C-alpha positions in Angstrom: -20.9 -19.1 -19.2 -20.6 -18.8 -15.4 -16.9 -18.4 -14.8 -16.0 -17.5 -11.3 -14.2 -14.2 -10.8 -12.8 -13.0 -7.5 -12.0 -9.3 -6.8 -10.2 -8.0 -3.7 -10.2 -4.5 -2.3 -12.0 -1.9 -0.2 -15.7 -0.9 -0.4 -16.5 2.5 0.9 -19.4 4.8 1.7 -19.6 7.6 -0.9 -21.2 10.8 0.2 -22.0 13.4 -2.4 -23.8 16.8 -2.4 -27.0 16.6 -4.4 -26.6 17.4 -8.1 -23.8 19.8 -8.8 -23.7 21.6 -5.4 -20.3 22.3 -3.9 -19.3 20.8 -0.5 -19.9 24.2 1.2 -23.4 24.5 -0.2 -24.5 21.0 0.8 -27.2 20.6 3.5 -27.4 16.9 2.8 -25.4 14.1 1.1 -26.5 11.4 -1.2 -25.1 8.0 0.0 -24.0 5.1 -2.2 -21.4 2.3 -1.7 -18.6 1.6 -4.0 -14.9 1.1 -4.6 -12.7 0.0 -7.5 -12.7 -3.7 -7.0 -16.4 -3.8 -5.8 -17.4 -1.9 -8.9 -15.8 -4.5 -11.1 -17.6 -7.2 -9.2 -21.0 -5.6 -9.7 -20.4 -5.1 -13.5 -19.4 -8.7 -13.9 -22.5 -9.9 -12.0 -24.6 -7.8 -14.4 -22.8 -9.6 -17.3 -23.8 -13.0 -15.9 -20.6 -14.1 -14.3 -20.2 -15.7 -10.9 -18.8 -12.7 -9.1 -17.1 -12.8 -5.7 -15.9 -9.8 -3.7 -13.4 -10.1 -0.9 -12.7 -7.5 1.7 -12.8 -6.8 5.4 -15.6 -4.6 6.9 -16.7 -3.6 10.4 -19.3 -5.8 12.1 -21.8 -3.0 12.4 -24.9 -1.7 10.5 -22.9 0.5 8.1 -20.7 -2.5 7.1 -23.8 -4.6 6.6 -25.4 -1.9 4.5 -22.3 -1.9 2.2 -22.6 -5.7 1.8 -26.3 -5.5 1.1 -25.6 -3.0 -1.6 -23.5 -5.7 -3.4 -25.8 -8.6 -2.6 -28.7 -6.8 -4.4 -26.8 -7.1 -7.6 -25.9 -10.8 -7.2 -22.3 -10.4 -5.9 -21.1 -13.2 -3.6 -19.9 -11.5 -0.3 -19.6 -14.7 1.8 -15.8 -14.4 1.8 -15.8 -10.9 3.3 -14.1 -10.8 6.7 -15.6 -9.0 9.7 -13.6 -6.9 12.0 -12.2 -3.4 12.7 -13.9 -0.2 13.7 -15.0 1.7 10.6 -15.9 1.6 7.0 -13.9 4.0 4.8 -15.7 7.1 3.5 -15.1 9.3 0.6 -16.7 12.6 -0.3 -17.3 13.4 -3.9 -18.1 16.8 -5.4 -19.2 16.5 -9.0 -17.6 18.9 -11.4 -19.1 20.6 -14.4 -17.8 22.4 -17.4 -14.5 24.0 -16.4 -14.8 23.1 -12.7 -13.2 19.7 -12.0 -14.6 17.1 -9.7 -13.1 16.7 -6.2 -12.6 13.8 -3.9 -11.9 14.0 -0.1 -10.9 10.7 1.6 -11.8 9.8 5.1 -10.6 6.2 5.1 -7.6 6.1 7.5 -7.7 3.1 9.9 -10.6 1.5 8.0 -11.3 -2.2 8.6 -9.5 -3.5 5.6 -6.4 -1.3 6.2 -6.0 -3.1 9.5 -6.5 -6.6 8.1 -4.2 -9.4 9.0 -3.1 -12.5 6.9 -5.5 -14.6 9.1 -8.5 -12.8 7.6 -8.1 -14.4 4.2 -7.7 -18.1 3.3 -6.7 -17.5 -0.3 -6.5 -21.2 -1.3 -10.1 -21.7 -0.2 -11.3 -18.3 -1.6 -9.7 -19.0 -5.0 -10.6 -22.6 -5.3 -12.5 -23.1 -8.5 -12.0 -19.5 -9.6 -11.0 -18.7 -13.2 -9.8 -15.1 -12.5 -8.5 -12.8 -9.8 -8.7 -9.0 -10.2 -6.8 -6.6 -7.9 -5.8 -2.9 -8.2 -3.2 -0.6 -6.9 -5.7 0.9 -4.5 -5.8 -1.8 -1.8 -2.0 -2.1 -1.5 -1.8 1.6 -1.0 -3.9 1.5 2.2 -1.4 -0.3 4.4 1.5 -2.7 4.4 -0.9 -5.4 5.5 -3.2 -4.8 2.5 -0.2 -4.9 0.2 0.8 -8.3 1.7 -2.7 -9.6 1.3 -2.8 -8.6 -2.3 0.6 -10.1 -3.0 -0.5 -13.4 -1.3 -3.7 -13.4 -3.3 -1.9 -13.0 -6.6 0.8 -15.6 -5.8 -1.9 -18.1 -4.8 -3.9 -17.4 -7.9 -0.9 -17.9 -10.1 -0.2 -21.2 -8.3 -3.8 -22.4 -8.8 -3.8 -21.5 -12.5 -6.1 -18.4 -12.3 -5.7 -15.5 -14.7 -4.6 -12.4 -12.7 -5.5 -8.8 -13.8 -4.3 -5.7 -12.1 -5.5 -2.1 -12.7 -2.6 0.1 -11.5 -5.0 2.8 -10.3 -2.4 5.1 -8.8 -3.8 7.4 -6.1 -1.6 10.3 -5.2 -3.7 10.9 -2.0 -2.8 7.5 -0.7 0.9 7.0 -1.4 3.9 8.4 -3.2 5.2 7.3 -6.6 8.3 5.8 -5.0 6.2 3.7 -2.5 3.9 2.6 -5.3 6.8 1.5 -7.4 8.4 -0.4 -4.5 5.2 -2.3 -3.7 3.7 -2.8 -7.2 6.8 -3.9 -9.0 7.3 -7.2 -7.3 3.5 -7.9 -7.6 3.7 -7.6 -11.4 5.4 -11.0 -11.7 2.1 -12.7 -10.9 0.0 -10.5 -13.3 -1.2 -11.6 -16.7 -3.3 -8.6 -17.8 -2.2 -5.1 -16.8 -4.6 -2.1 -17.0 -3.5 1.5 -16.7 -4.4 5.1 -17.7 -2.3 8.0 -18.9 -0.8 8.7 -15.4 -0.4 5.2 -13.9 2.5 3.9 -16.0 4.5 7.1 -15.5 3.9 7.5 -11.7 4.3 3.9 -10.8 6.9 2.7 -13.3 8.4 5.8 -14.8 7.2 4.9 -18.3 6.0 8.1 -20.0 3.8 8.5 -23.0 5.7 11.1 -25.0 3.6 13.7 -26.8 0.7 13.5 -24.3 -0.3 16.1 -21.7 -2.7 14.9 -19.0 -3.5 18.4 -17.8 -4.4 19.6 -21.3 -6.2 16.4 -22.2 -4.1 15.7 -25.3 -3.3 12.2 -26.3 -0.6 10.8 -28.6 -1.4 7.3 -29.9 2.2 6.4 -30.7 3.3 7.3 -27.2 0.8 5.0 -25.7 1.7 2.2 -28.0 5.2 2.5 -26.8 4.1 2.6 -23.2 2.0 -0.6 -23.5 4.8 -2.4 -25.4 7.3 -1.5 -22.7 4.9 -2.7 -20.0 4.6 -6.1 -21.8 8.3 -6.3 -22.4 9.4 -5.3 -18.9 7.0 -7.5 -17.0 6.0 -10.3 -19.4 2.3 -9.6 -19.4 0.1 -11.4 -21.8 -1.4 -8.0 -22.6 -1.4 -4.4 -21.4 -4.4 -2.2 -21.9 -4.4 1.6 -21.5 -7.6 3.8 -21.3 -7.4 7.0 -23.3 -9.4 9.9 -21.9 -9.4 13.2 -23.8 -10.5 15.8 -21.3 -12.3 18.6 -23.1 -14.1 19.8 -19.9 -15.3 18.1 -16.7 -18.6 17.6 -18.5 -17.4 16.4 -21.9 -14.6 13.9 -22.7 -13.6 11.6 -25.5 -13.1 8.0 -24.4 -11.3 5.0 -25.9 -8.5 2.6 -25.2 -5.7 0.5 -26.7 -4.3 -2.9 -26.0 -0.9 -4.4 -26.8 0.0 -8.1 -26.8 2.2 -10.5 -28.8 0.2 -9.6 -31.9 0.9 -5.9 -31.6 -1.3 -2.9 -30.8 -4.9 -2.2 -31.4 -6.8 1.1 -30.8 -10.5 1.2 -30.1 -13.2 3.4 -31.5 -13.3 6.8 -29.7 -16.6 7.9 -28.1 -17.6 11.5 -27.4 -19.3 11.4 -24.0 -21.3 13.9 -22.0 -20.6 12.8 -18.4 -23.3 12.1 -15.9 -20.9 10.4 -13.4 -17.3 9.5 -14.3 -16.5 7.6 -11.1 -16.0 3.9 -11.8 -15.4 4.4 -15.6 -12.1 2.6 -15.4 -13.6 -0.2 -13.3 -16.3 -0.7 -15.9 -13.5 -0.9 -18.5 -11.7 -3.6 -16.5 -14.9 -5.6 -16.1 -15.6 -5.4 -19.8 -12.1 -6.6 -20.5 -12.4 -9.5 -18.1 -15.8 -10.5 -19.5 -14.6 -10.3 -23.1 -11.6 -12.5 -22.5 -13.5 -15.1 -20.5 -16.3 -15.2 -23.1 -13.8 -16.0 -25.9 -14.0 -12.8 -27.9 -11.1 -11.9 -30.1 -8.7 -9.1 -29.2 -10.6 -6.4 -31.2 -13.9 -7.5 -29.8 -12.6 -7.6 -26.2 -11.3 -4.0 -26.4 -14.4 -2.7 -28.1 -16.7 -4.4 -25.6 -14.7 -2.9 -22.7 -14.7 0.6 -24.1 -18.4 0.5 -24.9 -19.2 -0.8 -21.4 -17.2 2.0 -19.8 -18.7 4.6 -22.1 -22.1 3.6 -20.8 -21.0 3.8 -17.2 -20.3 7.5 -17.7 -24.0 8.0 -18.1 -25.0 6.3 -14.8 -25.1 7.9 -11.4 -23.0 6.2 -8.7 -19.9 4.1 -8.6 -21.2 1.0 -10.3 -22.2 0.1 -13.9 -25.7 -1.2 -14.4 -25.8 -2.4 -18.0 -26.3 -5.7 -19.6 -24.2 -7.5 -22.2 -26.9 -6.9 -24.8 -26.8 -3.1 -24.1 -23.1 -3.0 -24.5 -23.2 -5.0 -27.8 -25.9 -2.6 -29.1 -23.6 0.3 -28.6 -20.8 -1.6 -30.2 -23.0 -2.1 -33.2 -23.6 1.6 -33.5 -26.7 2.2 -31.3 -25.4 5.3 -29.6 -27.9 7.8 -30.7 -29.8 7.8 -27.4 -33.2 7.3 -29.0 -35.9 6.0 -26.7 -36.2 2.2 -26.8 -39.9 1.3 -27.2 
C-alpha cells in the first residue's frame, strides 16, 4: 500500500535544555525540528505511505536544515514554498514528576504565517492524493494561514480526498472565540475529527461532564457524549478523542475512543512512563490515518493508533520512529520492554 497523504502546517526549530534542566539552568540547547503536521508526515513515512508535507519556510540554511530533517525520513518536501524571513522556534522545558513541562513560543512573523494564496497550488498538490491532514495550529498563526487551510480542505473535498483535522487548540496562539469562528466553517469539509479533553470544549463549547483536565480524571460516558455530539453537529464520518490520565508529568495513562455510525468504542488503556510526550497526539493521528487507509476495522484502527502513540511517548524529540511491525507487536501484548535479541 502506497497511498499518498498530504499534510499542511508549520515546521519549527525546537530548542530544549539537556535532560531535565530548567531554562534558567541551561548553558546549551538541544535542537530538533518538528511541528504537528510535520510529525504526522514522518510517522506515515515510517509506516510505508507516500507522505507529503506542505508549508512555507525561509530560503536560508535554517529552513533548509528543517527540510533535510524531514527528507532523511522519506517525507516529500518538494511542495514546500520558499519565502519569508524566519523559521518559527519553540523552547521546550521537559517536566518531571510534579513539575509540568513548559513551552515558550518564538514564532511570530514566521515564514508560513506570512504566506499568501499564491504560495500553494492546491489542485496540483492534492492531485492523486488519497488523504489531506490539517490541524487547528496552522489556522491560528494568521488569517492567511487560516485561508490556506480552508482552501486546501475545500479542494481536497472537491477532488474526493478524505480530510482529517486534529483540533489541537493552542491557548498561546488564539482565543477560544477566534478558534470557534475560524474552525467551525472549516468543519464542513472534514471527514475525521480528532480532539483531546480540552479541544472540543474550548473550540466548540462541548464539555465532557465528569472529567477534570487539571486533576487528570476522565469520565468515559462524558467523552462518548462529546464524540457523538461532534458527529451529530458536523456530520463527520467519525470523531476520535484521546484520553490522557495525568498522574504526574512523568507518568500518565493513555487511551482513546472513537464514535461513528456504529456507536462508540474505547481502546485499551496503557500506563506510560514518559520520555517525551511532545508529538503524542500527532502519532495517534498518523496511526488513525494509516489504519483506515490499510483497511483495518474500527477496533483495529483505534488500537493501532493508541499503540503507536504510546510508543511515541518513549522516544525523544517531536517525531515518532516506529514501524508497523513494532506497533502491532505492542497491540498483541508485547509491552514488557524486554530486550529484543
